[in-house]
C-alpha positions as CSV (number, residue, x, y, z in Angstrom):
1,M,17.0,178.8,38.5
2,T,18.0,175.9,36.3
3,L,20.7,175.9,33.7
4,R,18.1,175.5,31.0
5,R,17.0,179.1,31.6
6,F,20.5,180.3,31.0
7,L,21.0,178.4,27.7
8,P,19.6,181.1,25.3
9,T,21.7,183.8,26.9
10,I,24.8,181.6,26.8
11,T,24.1,180.8,23.1
12,V,23.8,184.5,22.3
13,L,27.0,185.3,24.2
14,L,28.9,182.5,22.4
15,A,27.7,183.7,19.0
16,A,28.8,187.2,19.8
17,C,32.3,186.0,20.5
18,A,32.6,184.5,17.0
19,V,35.4,186.2,15.0
20,G,35.8,186.7,11.2
21,P,33.6,187.7,8.3
22,Q,30.0,186.4,7.9
23,Y,29.1,185.4,4.3
24,S,26.6,187.4,2.3
25,R,26.2,187.2,-1.5
26,P,28.5,189.8,-3.1
27,A,27.0,192.7,-5.1
28,L,26.8,191.7,-8.8
29,D,26.3,193.7,-11.9
30,V,23.4,191.7,-13.3
31,P,21.8,193.0,-16.5
32,E,18.1,193.7,-16.6
33,V,17.7,191.9,-19.9
34,F,19.6,189.3,-21.9
35,R,21.5,190.6,-24.9
36,D,19.8,189.7,-28.2
37,E,16.7,188.7,-26.3
38,T,13.5,188.9,-28.4
39,G,9.8,188.4,-27.5
40,A,7.9,189.0,-24.3
41,R,9.8,188.8,-21.0
42,G,8.5,187.3,-17.8
43,T,9.4,185.0,-14.9
44,A,8.8,181.9,-17.0
45,S,11.9,180.4,-18.5
46,L,12.9,177.6,-20.9
47,A,15.1,176.4,-18.1
48,D,12.1,175.8,-15.8
49,L,10.9,172.9,-18.1
50,S,12.2,169.4,-17.5
51,W,14.3,167.8,-20.2
52,W,11.5,165.5,-21.2
53,D,9.4,168.5,-21.9
54,I,12.1,170.0,-24.1
55,Y,13.2,166.9,-26.0
56,R,10.0,165.3,-27.2
57,D,11.4,162.7,-29.5
58,P,10.6,159.3,-28.0
59,T,14.0,157.8,-28.9
60,L,15.9,160.7,-27.5
61,R,13.8,160.6,-24.3
62,E,14.7,157.0,-23.8
63,L,18.4,157.7,-24.4
64,L,18.3,160.5,-21.9
65,K,16.6,158.4,-19.3
66,T,19.2,155.6,-19.7
67,A,22.1,158.1,-19.5
68,V,20.8,159.8,-16.3
69,E,20.5,156.3,-14.7
70,Q,23.7,154.7,-15.9
71,N,26.3,157.4,-16.8
72,R,29.5,156.8,-14.8
73,D,30.3,160.5,-14.4
74,I,26.9,161.0,-12.6
75,K,27.7,158.0,-10.4
76,I,31.1,159.5,-9.5
77,A,29.5,162.9,-8.7
78,A,26.9,161.1,-6.5
79,A,29.7,159.3,-4.6
80,R,31.4,162.6,-4.0
81,V,28.2,163.9,-2.5
82,T,28.1,161.0,-0.2
83,E,31.7,161.6,0.8
84,A,31.0,165.3,1.4
85,R,27.9,164.5,3.5
86,A,30.1,162.2,5.7
87,Q,32.7,165.0,6.1
88,A,30.0,167.5,7.1
89,A,28.8,165.1,9.7
90,I,32.3,164.6,11.1
91,A,32.7,168.4,11.3
92,R,29.4,168.7,13.1
93,V,30.1,166.0,15.6
94,A,33.3,167.9,16.7
95,Q,31.0,170.6,18.2
96,F,29.6,168.1,20.7
97,P,31.2,166.6,23.8
98,Q,33.6,163.8,23.0
99,A,33.4,160.7,25.2
100,N,35.6,157.5,25.3
101,A,36.2,154.6,27.6
102,N,39.6,153.2,28.6
103,F,41.0,150.1,30.2
104,D,44.7,150.0,31.1
105,A,46.9,147.3,32.7
106,Q,50.5,148.1,33.6
107,R,53.3,146.5,35.6
108,G,55.9,148.5,37.3
109,R,57.1,150.0,40.5
110,V,54.2,151.4,42.5
111,F,53.9,152.9,46.0
112,Q,52.0,150.6,48.4
113,G,51.9,150.4,52.2
114,G,54.5,153.1,52.7
115,D,57.0,151.5,50.4
116,Y,57.7,151.1,46.7
117,V,57.0,147.6,45.4
118,T,56.9,146.0,42.0
119,G,53.4,145.0,41.0
120,A,50.5,145.6,38.6
121,L,48.1,148.5,38.3
122,F,44.7,148.2,36.6
123,T,42.7,151.2,35.5
124,A,39.2,151.5,34.0
125,D,37.7,154.9,33.4
126,G,35.5,157.0,31.1
127,Q,36.6,160.4,29.9
128,V,34.5,163.3,28.6
129,S,36.0,166.4,26.9
130,F,34.2,169.4,25.5
131,E,35.8,172.4,23.7
132,L,34.0,175.7,24.4
133,D,33.7,177.1,20.9
134,L,33.9,180.7,22.2
135,W,35.4,182.1,19.0
136,G,33.4,179.9,16.5
137,R,36.3,177.9,15.2
138,L,34.4,174.6,15.2
139,A,31.2,176.2,14.0
140,S,33.1,177.8,11.1
141,L,34.7,174.5,10.2
142,S,31.2,172.9,10.2
143,D,29.9,175.7,8.0
144,A,32.8,175.1,5.6
145,A,32.0,171.4,5.5
146,R,28.3,172.1,4.8
147,A,29.2,174.6,2.1
148,N,31.4,171.9,0.5
149,L,28.5,169.5,0.7
150,L,26.2,171.9,-1.1
151,A,29.0,172.5,-3.7
152,T,29.2,168.8,-4.4
153,E,25.4,168.7,-4.8
154,Y,25.5,171.5,-7.3
155,A,28.5,169.9,-9.1
156,R,26.4,166.7,-9.5
157,D,23.5,168.8,-10.9
158,G,26.0,170.4,-13.3
159,V,27.2,167.0,-14.5
160,T,23.6,166.0,-15.1
161,S,22.9,169.2,-17.1
162,S,26.0,168.7,-19.2
163,L,25.2,165.1,-19.8
164,V,21.7,165.9,-21.0
165,G,23.1,168.4,-23.4
166,D,25.8,166.1,-24.6
167,V,23.4,163.2,-25.2
168,A,20.9,165.5,-27.1
169,T,23.7,167.0,-29.2
170,A,25.1,163.6,-30.0
171,Y,21.6,162.4,-31.0
172,F,21.1,165.3,-33.3
173,D,24.5,164.8,-34.8
174,L,23.7,161.2,-35.5
175,I,20.4,162.0,-37.2
176,A,22.1,164.7,-39.2
177,F,24.8,162.3,-40.4
178,D,22.2,159.8,-41.3
179,Q,20.4,162.4,-43.4
180,Q,23.6,163.6,-45.0
181,L,24.4,159.9,-45.9
182,R,21.0,159.5,-47.5
183,V,21.5,162.7,-49.5
184,T,24.9,161.4,-50.5
185,Q,23.6,158.0,-51.5
186,R,21.0,159.7,-53.7
187,T,23.7,161.8,-55.2
188,V,25.8,158.7,-55.9
189,G,22.8,157.2,-57.7
190,V,22.3,160.4,-59.8
191,R,26.0,160.6,-60.6
192,Q,26.1,156.9,-61.5
193,R,23.2,157.4,-64.0
194,F,24.9,160.5,-65.3
195,L,28.2,158.5,-65.8
196,D,26.2,155.8,-67.7
197,L,24.6,158.5,-69.8
198,T,28.0,160.1,-70.6
199,Q,29.5,156.7,-71.5
200,S,26.6,156.1,-73.8
201,K,27.1,159.5,-75.5
202,L,30.8,158.7,-75.8
203,R,30.0,155.5,-77.7
204,N,27.7,157.4,-80.0
205,G,30.3,160.1,-80.5
206,A,28.3,162.8,-78.7
207,A,30.7,163.2,-75.8
208,A,34.5,163.3,-75.2
209,G,36.5,160.9,-73.2
210,I,37.4,163.7,-70.7
211,D,33.7,164.0,-69.9
212,V,33.6,160.4,-68.9
213,N,36.7,160.9,-66.7
214,R,35.1,163.9,-65.0
215,A,31.8,162.1,-64.4
216,D,33.7,159.1,-63.0
217,A,35.7,161.4,-60.7
218,S,32.5,163.2,-59.5
219,L,31.0,159.8,-58.7
220,A,34.1,158.7,-56.7
221,A,34.0,162.0,-54.7
222,A,30.5,161.3,-53.6
223,E,31.3,157.7,-52.7
224,A,34.3,159.0,-50.6
225,T,32.0,161.4,-48.8
226,A,29.6,158.5,-48.1
227,A,32.5,156.5,-46.6
228,E,33.5,159.5,-44.4
229,L,29.9,159.9,-43.2
230,R,29.8,156.2,-42.2
231,R,32.9,156.7,-40.2
232,Q,31.4,159.7,-38.4
233,I,28.2,157.8,-37.8
234,A,30.0,154.9,-36.2
235,Q,32.1,157.2,-34.0
236,T,29.1,159.2,-32.9
237,E,27.3,156.0,-32.0
238,N,30.3,155.0,-29.9
239,R,30.4,158.4,-28.2
240,L,26.7,158.2,-27.4
241,R,27.1,154.7,-26.0
242,I,29.8,155.9,-23.6
243,L,27.5,158.7,-22.4
244,L,24.9,156.0,-21.7
245,G,27.4,154.2,-19.5
246,E,27.7,151.3,-22.0
247,N,30.2,149.8,-24.3
248,P,30.6,151.0,-27.9
249,A,27.9,149.6,-30.1
250,P,25.3,150.7,-32.8
251,I,22.4,152.9,-31.7
252,T,18.8,151.9,-32.7
253,R,17.0,155.0,-34.0
254,P,14.3,156.0,-36.5
255,D,15.2,156.5,-40.1
256,V,13.9,160.1,-40.2
257,D,15.1,163.5,-41.3
258,L,15.8,166.3,-38.8
259,E,12.8,168.3,-39.9
260,A,10.6,165.3,-38.9
261,L,11.7,165.5,-35.3
262,P,9.3,167.2,-32.8
263,A,10.0,170.9,-32.5
264,P,11.1,172.1,-29.0
265,P,8.8,174.6,-27.2
266,D,9.3,178.3,-27.8
267,V,9.7,179.7,-24.2
268,P,11.4,183.0,-23.4
269,P,14.7,183.0,-21.5
270,G,13.2,184.5,-18.3
271,L,14.6,187.1,-16.0
272,P,18.4,187.5,-16.0
273,S,18.6,187.6,-12.1
274,S,17.0,184.1,-12.0
275,L,20.1,182.7,-13.8
276,L,22.0,182.9,-10.4
277,E,19.5,180.4,-8.9
278,R,19.1,178.1,-11.9
279,R,22.6,177.4,-13.0
280,P,24.3,174.7,-11.0
281,D,27.8,176.0,-11.7
282,L,26.9,179.4,-10.3
283,R,25.4,177.8,-7.2
284,L,28.6,175.7,-6.9
285,A,30.7,178.9,-7.2
286,E,28.7,180.7,-4.5
287,A,28.8,177.7,-2.1
288,S,32.6,177.6,-2.6
289,L,32.8,181.3,-1.7
290,A,30.7,180.7,1.4
291,G,33.0,177.8,2.4
292,A,36.1,180.0,1.8
293,T,34.6,182.7,4.0
294,A,33.9,180.1,6.8
295,N,37.5,179.0,6.5
296,V,38.7,182.6,7.1
297,R,36.6,182.6,10.3
298,A,38.1,179.3,11.4
299,A,41.7,180.5,10.7
300,K,41.1,183.7,12.7
301,A,39.5,181.8,15.6
302,A,42.7,179.7,15.8
303,L,44.6,182.8,16.9
304,Y,42.6,182.8,20.2
305,P,42.9,180.4,23.2
306,T,41.3,177.0,23.0
307,I,39.3,176.3,26.1
308,S,38.3,172.8,26.9
309,L,36.4,171.2,29.8
310,T,37.5,167.6,30.7
311,G,36.3,165.1,33.2
312,S,36.9,161.5,34.0
313,F,35.4,158.8,36.3
314,G,36.7,155.3,36.8
315,W,38.4,152.7,39.0
316,E,42.0,152.0,39.8
317,S,43.3,148.9,41.6
318,L,46.4,146.9,42.2
319,E,44.3,143.7,41.8
320,L,42.2,143.0,38.8
321,T,39.5,141.1,40.9
322,K,39.0,144.1,43.1
323,L,38.9,146.7,40.3
324,F,35.2,147.5,40.7
325,T,34.9,146.8,44.4
326,G,36.1,148.6,47.4
327,P,37.5,152.1,47.6
328,T,38.9,152.1,44.0
329,K,36.9,154.9,42.5
330,V,38.8,157.8,41.0
331,W,37.5,161.0,39.3
332,S,38.8,164.3,38.0
333,L,37.5,167.6,36.5
334,G,39.6,170.0,34.7
335,L,39.7,173.2,32.6
336,D,42.3,173.4,29.8
337,V,43.3,176.7,28.3
338,L,45.7,176.4,25.3
339,Q,47.1,179.6,23.9
340,P,49.3,179.1,20.8
341,L,52.6,180.8,21.3
342,I,55.2,179.1,19.1
343,N,52.6,178.4,16.4
344,A,51.0,181.9,16.7
345,Q,53.0,183.2,13.7
346,R,52.1,180.1,11.6
347,N,48.4,180.7,12.5
348,R,48.6,184.3,11.3
349,H,50.0,183.1,8.0
350,Q,47.1,180.6,7.9
351,V,44.7,183.6,8.1
352,E,46.5,185.4,5.3
353,A,46.4,182.2,3.2
354,A,42.7,181.7,3.9
355,Q,41.9,185.4,3.0
356,A,43.9,185.2,-0.2
357,H,42.1,182.0,-1.2
358,A,38.7,183.6,-0.4
359,E,39.6,186.5,-2.7
360,Q,40.5,184.1,-5.5
361,V,37.1,182.2,-5.0
362,L,35.3,185.6,-5.1
363,L,36.9,186.5,-8.4
364,Q,36.1,183.0,-9.8
365,Y,32.5,183.5,-8.8
366,Q,32.3,186.9,-10.5
367,N,33.9,185.4,-13.6
368,A,31.5,182.5,-13.6
369,V,28.6,184.9,-13.5
370,A,30.0,186.9,-16.4
371,Q,30.7,183.7,-18.4
372,A,27.1,182.5,-17.7
373,F,25.6,185.6,-19.2
374,R,27.9,185.4,-22.2
375,E,26.8,181.8,-22.8
376,V,23.2,182.8,-22.7
377,S,23.8,185.8,-25.1
378,D,25.8,183.5,-27.5
379,A,23.1,180.9,-27.5
380,L,20.3,183.5,-28.1
381,V,22.2,185.2,-31.0
382,A,23.1,181.8,-32.4
383,R,19.5,180.7,-32.3
384,Q,18.3,183.7,-34.2
385,R,21.1,183.7,-36.9
386,Y,20.9,179.9,-37.4
387,D,17.2,180.2,-38.0
388,E,17.9,182.9,-40.6
389,Q,20.6,180.8,-42.2
390,L,18.2,177.8,-42.3
391,R,15.6,179.7,-44.2
392,A,18.1,181.1,-46.7
393,Q,19.7,177.6,-47.1
394,Q,16.3,176.1,-47.8
395,Q,15.6,178.7,-50.5
396,Q,19.0,178.0,-52.1
397,V,18.3,174.2,-52.2
398,N,14.9,174.8,-53.8
399,A,16.4,177.0,-56.5
400,L,19.3,174.6,-57.2
401,Q,17.0,171.6,-57.4
402,E,15.0,173.2,-60.1
403,A,18.1,174.4,-61.9
404,S,19.8,171.0,-61.8
405,A,16.7,169.3,-63.2
406,R,16.5,171.8,-66.1
407,V,20.2,171.5,-66.9
408,L,20.1,167.7,-66.9
409,R,17.1,167.7,-69.3
410,R,18.9,170.1,-71.6
411,Y,22.0,168.0,-71.5
412,E,20.1,164.9,-72.5
413,V,18.9,166.6,-75.7
414,G,22.2,168.3,-76.3
415,Y,21.4,171.9,-75.3
416,S,23.6,172.1,-72.2
417,S,27.3,171.2,-71.8
418,Y,28.7,168.6,-69.5
419,F,30.3,171.3,-67.3
420,E,26.9,173.0,-66.7
421,V,25.5,169.7,-65.4
422,I,28.5,169.0,-63.2
423,D,28.4,172.5,-61.8
424,A,24.6,172.3,-61.1
425,Q,24.9,168.9,-59.4
426,S,27.9,169.8,-57.3
427,S,26.2,173.1,-56.2
428,L,23.0,171.2,-55.3
429,Y,24.8,168.5,-53.4
430,T,26.8,171.0,-51.3
431,A,23.7,173.1,-50.6
432,Q,21.8,170.0,-49.5
433,L,24.6,169.0,-47.0
434,L,24.7,172.5,-45.7
435,L,20.9,172.5,-45.3
436,V,21.1,169.4,-43.1
437,Q,23.9,171.1,-41.1
438,A,21.9,174.2,-40.7
439,R,18.9,172.2,-39.3
440,R,21.3,170.4,-37.0
441,N,22.7,173.8,-35.8
442,S,19.2,175.2,-35.2
443,L,18.4,172.2,-32.9
444,V,21.7,172.3,-31.1
445,T,21.3,176.0,-30.3
446,V,18.2,175.0,-28.3
447,V,20.3,172.5,-26.4
448,Q,22.9,175.2,-25.8
449,L,20.4,177.8,-24.7
450,Y,18.6,175.3,-22.4
451,K,21.9,174.4,-20.7
452,A,23.1,178.1,-20.6
453,L,19.9,179.0,-18.8
454,G,20.5,176.3,-16.2
455,G,18.1,173.6,-17.4
456,G,18.5,169.9,-17.8
457,W,19.1,168.8,-14.2
458,D,16.6,167.0,-11.9
459,R,14.5,169.4,-9.9
460,A,14.5,166.9,-7.0
461,A,18.2,167.5,-6.6
462,A,17.4,171.2,-5.9
463,Q,14.7,170.3,-3.4
464,H,17.1,167.9,-1.6
465,A,19.8,170.6,-1.4
466,A,17.3,173.1,0.0
467,T,16.1,170.6,2.6
468,L,19.7,169.9,3.6
469,A,20.4,173.6,4.0
470,N,17.3,174.2,6.1
471,R,18.3,171.4,8.5
472,T,21.7,173.0,9.3
473,V,22.1,174.9,12.5
474,H,24.1,177.7,11.0
475,R,22.6,178.5,7.6
476,I,24.6,180.4,5.0
477,P,23.1,183.9,5.0
478,R,22.3,185.7,1.8
479,S,21.7,189.3,1.0
480,A,18.3,190.2,-0.2
């Protein structure tokens, strides 16, 4: 009966000897529906769409494509994935037999021909050692390394999701500032014409000098706002360039208002339980918990004896020319059992530390889940309320536009006072700026909801992580 027939039995026995807790997803209090969710529910979710299906503006799409390809934070996250993959490979190699070759030349006092003489001793040998992982220490360390690899994969996905949201938000900010600047420039023109009209009335004795002063001050206030908007535009362009992985510079974009941008699709949030699988930060938190659990197993296994098999085969000779000839062969086989004694107490403290760390990571995971549902709820309620605010703000602007036009016509023929005109214009200008801000907020809430639901990262990254997990010998088990 060959050894191969015994291998399955040996594998089962070794697995049975493993000590410490096995990971399973902890029980979570996941709500059945999202708070403030409206509309039909189903498995489909806004997060299932790619970012190019969410953001349909051609300029924004191009900016997002450039950012995903060039952003430095994504490159840093990718380098961390490469590092973690190498560390996982190192941990896995430790489970296999270790072999090395050695050549040694020494000069000293040796025993030869029944007497001690001074001479040289040449040795060439190969050594093989293999640690019997009876308690699962090496396997647990390998599991921890693989969990860390998955965590870095999910961290990269999280960086991508945040980047997509940041670029989209910066773009909508830029378009909003552009629109507010156009509104301000039109207001400057209106106030300049009103100042000219007031000065003409002053020359004809139909207005007072204070009216001219107030008109001039109103014009200066609008010009100051225009200067502030230009500052915000330049700084937003710089912020967007950095997100693109480039140096600060202007951004080429269409000269359009926010309402002219393509509207995002209206897709329901999906099932709350799916949030655990979609959000990269929750995947990262769970992978970290699995790694912490594996480290507890490794720490407990260190309390037990380390059993190693060693063997060597080589040549030993007093003359280098006869090293590989003649009766110079030497070999050895050995069994090494190392039971920690002096370090036993330290190892017990290592177990306590690993258990305490795992408890912290568990609480962090539970907190991350709760925060994720809060972010989705906040985004849903913000989307509803900003849409309501947008409709009310548009109604206010329409009413103030009509009122301002009427007051100005009445002022020109002397039926309205200067203060009525200034009040109407100021109210209209403020309402117009708030309307642009409301439109910007309505678009940004879609960005926030998309990110909160776990959208915005490349689906290929998830497939790659799943493939990596399937290739591992000891997969991280999950509860149903």
